C-alpha positions in Angstrom: 36.1 86.7 312.2 32.9 87.0 310.1 33.1 88.0 306.5 30.4 90.6 306.0 28.2 91.3 303.0 29.9 94.7 302.5 33.2 92.8 302.1 31.6 90.5 299.6 30.3 93.4 297.5 33.9 94.4 297.0 34.7 90.9 295.8 32.8 91.6 292.6 29.4 91.0 291.0 30.3 87.5 289.6 30.8 86.0 293.0 27.6 87.6 294.2 25.7 86.1 291.3 27.0 82.7 292.1 25.7 83.0 295.7 22.4 84.6 294.8 21.2 82.1 292.2 20.9 79.1 294.6 19.1 81.4 297.0 16.5 82.3 294.4 16.1 78.6 293.6 15.6 77.7 297.2 12.8 80.3 297.6 11.0 79.0 294.6 11.4 75.2 294.8 12.8 73.9 298.0 11.0 71.8 300.6 11.3 72.5 304.3 14.8 74.0 305.0 15.3 71.7 307.9 15.0 68.8 305.5 17.3 70.3 302.9 21.1 70.1 302.9 23.0 72.7 300.8 26.5 71.8 299.8 29.1 73.9 298.1 30.6 71.5 295.5 32.7 71.8 292.3 30.8 72.2 289.0 29.4 68.9 287.7 30.1 68.6 283.9 30.5 64.8 283.4 27.7 62.7 284.9 28.8 59.2 283.6 31.1 57.5 286.1 32.9 55.7 283.3 33.9 58.9 281.7 35.4 60.6 284.7 36.8 59.7 288.1 36.5 63.2 289.5 35.2 63.6 293.0 32.0 65.3 291.9 31.2 62.7 289.3 31.9 59.8 291.7 29.7 61.4 294.5 26.9 62.1 292.0 27.1 58.4 291.0 27.1 57.3 294.7 23.8 59.2 295.1 22.0 58.2 291.9 23.3 54.6 291.3 23.6 51.5 293.5 26.3 48.9 293.4 26.5 45.1 293.7 29.1 45.3 296.5 30.7 48.1 298.6 33.6 48.5 300.9 33.1 48.9 304.6 35.3 51.0 306.9 37.9 48.2 307.0 38.0 48.1 303.2 36.3 44.6 303.2 33.7 44.1 300.4 30.2 43.7 301.6 27.0 42.8 299.5 24.9 45.8 298.6 22.4 45.1 295.8 23.3 41.5 296.1 21.2 39.6 298.6 22.8 36.2 298.3 25.9 34.9 296.6 27.9 31.7 296.4 31.0 30.3 294.8 31.5 26.9 293.2 33.9 24.3 294.7 36.4 24.9 291.9 36.4 28.7 292.7 35.5 29.5 289.1 31.8 30.2 289.1 30.2 33.0 291.2 26.4 33.1 291.5 24.7 36.4 292.6 21.0 36.9 293.5 19.7 40.4 293.9 17.8 41.7 296.9 14.0 42.0 296.7 12.4 45.3 295.9 15.2 46.9 293.8 13.8 49.3 291.2 15.1 52.1 289.0 13.8 55.7 289.4 11.5 55.2 286.4 9.7 52.4 288.3 11.1 49.5 286.4 12.6 46.6 288.4 16.4 46.0 288.5 17.1 42.7 286.7 20.0 40.4 286.2 20.2 41.6 282.6 20.8 45.2 283.8 23.6 44.0 286.1 25.3 42.0 283.3 25.2 44.9 280.8 26.6 47.3 283.5 29.4 44.9 284.4 30.3 44.5 280.7 30.4 48.3 280.1 32.4 48.9 283.2 34.8 46.1 282.2 35.7 48.2 279.1 37.2 51.0 281.2 38.1 50.1 284.8 41.4 48.4 285.4 39.9 45.8 287.7 36.9 45.4 285.4 39.2 44.7 282.5 41.0 42.0 284.5 37.6 40.3 285.3 36.6 40.4 281.7 40.0 38.9 280.6 39.5 36.0 283.0 35.8 35.5 282.4 34.5 32.8 280.1 30.8 33.9 280.5 28.5 36.2 282.4 25.0 34.7 282.1 21.5 35.3 283.3 20.0 32.5 285.4 16.6 34.2 286.1 15.3 37.7 286.5 17.2 38.2 289.8 20.1 35.8 289.4 23.3 35.8 287.2 26.6 34.1 287.2 30.2 35.0 286.4 32.1 32.0 285.1 35.9 32.4 285.2 38.6 30.6 283.2 40.6 30.4 286.4 40.1 31.3 290.0 40.3 35.0 290.8 40.2 35.4 294.6 40.0 39.2 294.5 36.8 39.2 292.4 34.6 40.7 295.1 37.2 43.3 295.9 37.3 44.4 292.3 33.5 44.6 292.0 33.4 46.7 295.2 36.4 49.0 294.7 37.1 49.8 291.1 38.7 53.1 290.1 35.6 53.7 288.1 32.4 53.4 289.9 30.5 50.2 289.0 27.1 51.8 288.7 24.2 49.5 287.9 22.3 51.1 285.1 19.3 50.1 283.0 20.3 47.7 280.3 19.4 50.1 277.6 21.8 52.7 279.1 24.6 50.2 279.9 24.3 49.0 276.3 26.0 52.2 275.1 29.8 52.1 274.4 31.9 53.0 277.5 33.2 56.0 275.5 29.7 57.4 275.0 28.3 59.3 277.9 25.1 58.1 279.5 22.9 61.2 280.1 19.7 59.8 281.6 20.9 59.8 285.2 18.3 57.1 286.0 19.7 54.7 288.6 18.3 52.7 291.5 20.2 54.6 294.2 19.0 56.4 297.3 18.7 59.8 295.6 16.9 60.9 292.4 18.6 63.4 290.2 16.2 66.4 289.7 16.7 67.2 286.0 14.2 70.1 286.2 16.4 72.0 288.6 19.7 71.6 286.9 21.4 75.0 286.5 24.8 74.3 284.8 27.6 76.1 286.5 25.3 77.1 289.4 23.4 74.3 291.1 22.3 70.6 291.0 19.6 69.0 293.0 19.1 65.5 294.5 15.8 64.4 296.0 15.3 61.5 298.3 14.3 58.3 296.5 11.2 57.4 298.6 11.0 53.9 297.0 14.6 53.0 297.9 14.9 50.0 300.3 18.1 50.3 302.4 19.9 47.3 303.7 19.3 46.5 307.4 23.0 46.8 308.5 24.2 50.1 309.9 26.0 52.5 307.5 29.8 51.8 307.6 32.1 53.2 304.9 30.2 52.9 301.6 28.5 49.7 302.8 25.5 49.0 305.0 22.1 50.8 305.0 21.9 53.8 302.7 19.3 55.6 304.8 18.5 59.1 303.5 17.4 61.3 306.4 16.7 64.5 304.4 14.3 65.3 301.5 16.7 67.2 299.3 20.4 67.9 298.8 21.3 70.9 296.7 24.8 71.3 295.3 25.8 74.9 294.9 28.7 75.9 292.7 30.3 78.9 294.4 33.9 79.2 293.1 34.9 82.1 295.3 36.2 80.7 298.6 35.3 83.8 300.7 31.8 83.9 299.2 31.4 80.2 300.1 32.5 80.8 303.6 30.2 83.8 304.0 27.3 81.6 302.9 28.3 78.9 305.4 28.5 81.5 308.2 25.2 82.9 307.3 23.5 79.5 307.2 22.8 79.9 303.5 24.8 76.7 302.9 25.5 73.8 305.3 28.7 72.3 303.9 31.8 73.3 301.9 33.7 70.4 300.3 37.1 72.0 300.0 37.6 75.1 302.1 40.7 77.1 301.4 43.5 76.4 303.9 44.0 80.1 304.7 40.3 80.1 305.9 40.8 77.3 308.4 41.4 79.6 311.4 38.2 81.6 310.6 36.2 78.3 310.5 37.7 77.0 313.7 37.0 80.2 315.5 33.3 80.3 314.5 31.2 78.6 317.2 28.7 77.4 314.6 31.2 75.8 312.3 33.7 72.9 312.3 36.4 71.4 310.2 36.1 67.6 309.9 38.3 65.1 308.2 36.0 62.7 306.2 38.7 61.4 303.9 40.7 59.4 306.5 43.6 58.4 304.2 43.9 61.7 302.3 45.0 62.1 298.7 48.4 61.9 297.1 49.1 64.6 294.5 51.4 63.8 291.6 52.9 65.0 288.4 51.9 62.9 285.4 54.1 63.2 282.3 53.2 62.4 278.7 55.3 59.3 277.7 54.4 59.7 274.0 55.9 63.1 273.3 59.2 65.0 273.9 60.8 65.6 276.2 59.2 63.0 278.5 59.3 60.2 276.1 63.0 60.0 277.3 63.4 58.3 280.7 66.2 60.7 281.7 63.8 63.6 281.3 61.4 61.9 283.6 64.1 61.1 286.1 65.0 64.8 286.1 61.6 65.6 287.3 61.9 63.0 290.1 65.1 64.8 291.4 63.8 68.3 290.8 60.7 68.2 293.0 60.9 69.7 296.5 57.8 68.1 298.1 57.9 70.3 301.2 57.8 73.4 299.0 54.9 72.1 296.9 53.0 71.1 300.1 53.4 74.6 301.4 51.5 76.0 298.4 49.0 73.2 298.1 48.2 72.8 301.8 49.7 75.5 304.0 48.5 74.0 307.2 51.1 71.4 308.1 48.6 69.4 310.1 47.1 68.1 306.9 50.2 67.7 304.7 52.9 65.0 304.5 55.6 63.9 302.0 55.1 60.6 300.3 57.9 58.6 298.7 56.2 55.2 298.2 54.3 54.2 295.1 52.0 52.5 297.5 51.2 55.6 299.5 51.5 56.4 303.2 48.6 54.5 304.6 48.4 51.1 302.8 49.9 47.8 304.0 52.3 47.9 301.0 54.0 51.2 301.6 57.8 50.7 301.5 61.1 52.5 301.0 62.5 50.6 298.1 64.5 52.7 295.6 63.8 56.0 297.3 67.3 57.4 297.4 66.2 60.2 295.0 64.2 61.8 297.7 65.9 64.9 299.1 64.5 67.8 301.1 64.8 70.8 298.9 65.1 68.7 295.8 68.2 68.5 293.6 67.9 71.0 290.7 71.5 70.6 289.6 71.0 66.8 289.2 67.7 67.5 287.4 69.4 69.9 285.0 72.2 67.4 284.3 69.6 64.6 283.5 67.8 66.9 281.2 71.0 67.6 279.3 71.7 63.8 279.1 68.1 63.4 277.7 69.0 65.7 274.9 66.5 68.4 275.8 66.7 71.1 273.1 64.2 73.7 274.3 61.0 71.9 273.3 57.9 73.6 274.7 56.6 71.9 277.9 52.9 72.5 278.2 51.6 72.3 281.8 47.8 72.2 282.6 46.8 74.7 285.2 43.4 73.7 286.5 42.0 77.0 287.7 39.0 75.7 289.6 41.1 73.5 291.8 43.3 75.8 294.0 45.9 73.2 295.2 46.6 71.9 291.6 46.6 75.5 290.2 49.1 76.7 292.8 51.3 73.6 292.2 51.2 74.2 288.5 52.4 77.8 289.0 55.3 76.6 291.3 56.2 73.8 288.9 56.4 76.2 285.9 58.7 78.5 287.9 60.8 75.6 289.1 61.3 74.3 285.5 62.1 77.7 284.1 64.9 78.1 286.7 66.7 75.1 285.1 66.1 76.3 281.6 62.9 74.6 280.5 60.6 76.3 278.0 57.3 76.3 279.8 53.8 77.2 278.7 51.0 77.2 281.3 47.5 76.4 280.1 44.9 77.9 282.4 41.6 76.2 282.1 38.7 74.7 284.0 38.6 71.0 285.1 36.1 70.2 282.4 38.3 71.8 279.7 41.3 69.9 281.1 39.5 66.5 280.9 38.7 67.1 277.2 42.2 68.2 276.1 44.0 65.5 278.3 42.8 62.8 275.8 44.9 64.3 273.0 48.0 62.1 272.4 49.5 64.5 269.9 52.4 67.0 270.2 51.9 70.3 272.0 51.7 72.2 268.8 48.7 70.1 267.8 46.8 70.6 271.0 48.6 68.0 273.1 50.3 68.3 276.4 53.4 67.5 278.5 52.4 67.5 282.2 49.3 67.5 284.4 48.9 67.6 288.1 46.2 65.5 289.8 45.6 63.3 292.8 44.4 59.9 293.9 43.2 58.6 297.2 46.1 57.3 299.2 44.3 54.1 300.0 43.9 53.4 296.3 47.6 53.0 296.0 47.3 49.7 297.8 45.4 48.3 294.8 47.7 48.1 291.7 45.1 46.0 289.9 42.1 48.3 290.2 44.0 51.7 290.3 44.5 52.6 286.7 47.1 55.2 287.6 49.4 52.3 288.5 49.3 50.7 285.1 52.2 50.9 282.7 50.9 49.2 279.6 51.5 51.9 277.1 48.5 52.9 274.9 46.2 50.8 277.2 47.4 52.7 280.3 45.7 55.7 281.9 46.4 59.3 280.8 50.1 59.8 280.2 50.4 56.3 278.8 53.5 55.0 280.7 55.1 51.8 279.5 57.3 49.3 281.3 57.1 45.6 280.4 59.2 44.7 283.5 56.8 46.5 285.8 53.7 45.0 284.1 55.1 41.5 284.5 55.4 42.1 288.2 52.0 43.7 288.5 50.5 40.6 286.8 51.8 38.5 289.7 49.7 40.5 292.2 46.5 38.6 291.2 48.0 35.2 292.2 49.9 36.4 295.3 48.1 34.4 298.0 49.2 36.2 301.2 49.8 39.7 302.5 53.5 38.9 302.9 53.9 37.8 299.3 52.1 41.0 298.0 54.3 43.1 300.3 57.5 41.6 298.8 56.0 42.1 295.3 55.3 45.7 296.1 58.9 46.4 296.9 59.9 44.9 293.5 57.3 46.9 291.7 58.3 50.1 293.4 61.9 49.6 292.6 61.1 49.4 288.9 58.5 52.2 289.0 61.1 54.8 290.3 63.5 53.7 287.6 61.2 54.4 284.7 59.3 57.1 286.6 55.6 56.4 285.9 54.8 59.6 287.8 56.3 62.0 290.4 54.8 62.5 293.8 54.1 65.9 295.2 52.9 64.9 298.7 49.9 63.7 300.7 47.1 66.0 301.7 44.3 65.2 304.2 41.6 67.7 303.2 39.0 68.5 305.8 35.6 69.7 304.9 33.8 72.6 306.6 30.2 72.4 307.8 27.7 73.8 310.2 27.6 72.0 313.5 23.9 71.4 313.0 24.8 69.1 310.1 25.5 65.6 311.6 25.8 62.0 310.5 28.5 62.6 307.8 30.2 59.3 307.0 34.0 59.1 307.0 35.6 57.0 304.4 39.2 56.3 303.3 38.6 58.3 300.1 37.9 61.8 298.9 34.5 60.8 297.7 32.0 60.2 300.4 28.3 59.4 300.5 25.4 61.8 301.1 23.1 59.3 302.9 22.9 59.3 306.7 23.4 63.0 307.2 20.8 65.1 308.9 20.2 68.6 310.2 19.5 69.3 313.9 
């Protein structure tokens, strides 16, 4: 099946405009088409990786910024900007020396001072970064290329935290990293393999990345996010095309090369086109979940949160989020489906079809008195939008007063920060996701914190759980961490830090002429190494 232009005209002028604008830009500004990759991506509204963990912000950061360490395909941290490193005999002092030839896009060299400022800023936000800062006595410059991290006590997972934080540890210029972590850095000047082309920014339509010709890749082959970041094209254009059929038509016509999140109902069309293919780049998939606001009624009551745990029918939600069963699986473990710590502790609540009667009973025990429950509906993310609609309908069937708030992802990220009641612009529930592999890292994955006001959005609180999580840092073996994971999961499902909706492995769609795409156990993959035949 090929979606024709005549069909697209019927879809409306708005979709046609979204497709036409990138075409006009290409005609005016693009280099050789064979050296340009065009990718359909979500709109990029937040550029600073400390202010958003969205896929598009993270992938933007992977392109523009470089990192000290990075994870390979086996999730082992490997040096990236660091050329040499060593640890003292007492395991408390790490010394890092930068590789030769590192420079920012403005031509200035990357120095130890830039790295120190970037680590300190990152340490204000990222869970793993905060742990490092709590256990650090000093971060000091030794010379222009060398710095040290001196710890109060050994921290064996230091390199893992530097390589795999929830928030991207982007090395910025000292003057940019000197800004508070709550204030967005807008310069987009890093030392990564791509330069962000500010002159070609078209908000809501397109964003352009040019090859950084002065970037010096590592010599190791690319593996995961580690190894040589070799850019084999001159330009990458992100096209914002929100209509799925329009995006597919552009892919079929060769007007774009890649679609990040094709709609599941279009999979058969893609698989039947000899020029296209579906490919799973995110090898572990993402776990979607419901996050409740612990600060406001009704979910400040544990029984109301437990009601949600019993209410959810994961299979039903997976059918609306990912209709193709090849790419969808229930998940009952806090530690995901694919990590070494996944377990079945305290999962007796799971029931196919859910248990709405038990949920209704628990709501009554919580004293629910008809308070409005505000659910975010993120309209530019189909899976989350569909799940929000189903959740609203499911709650209404057990007597809950629901209001759906339809908005873009950018609008959602702004309102989500409001801790107040619904009537003052607050919220009750949002639906989001996290990479399944991240659930194997309760220190770096801020979703897994339960330290109240210091926790991630939703602000869950459980002192018992936090006491167990603190032991993770000193657990010396895999077996000890696995035992600890069972204890942590048992407590988590009692206080209900969140409710799982299921695991989705989302394939991308691309033209077969586009090769070299790197698979990673994450939803955010790099743009280096790819090329067009």
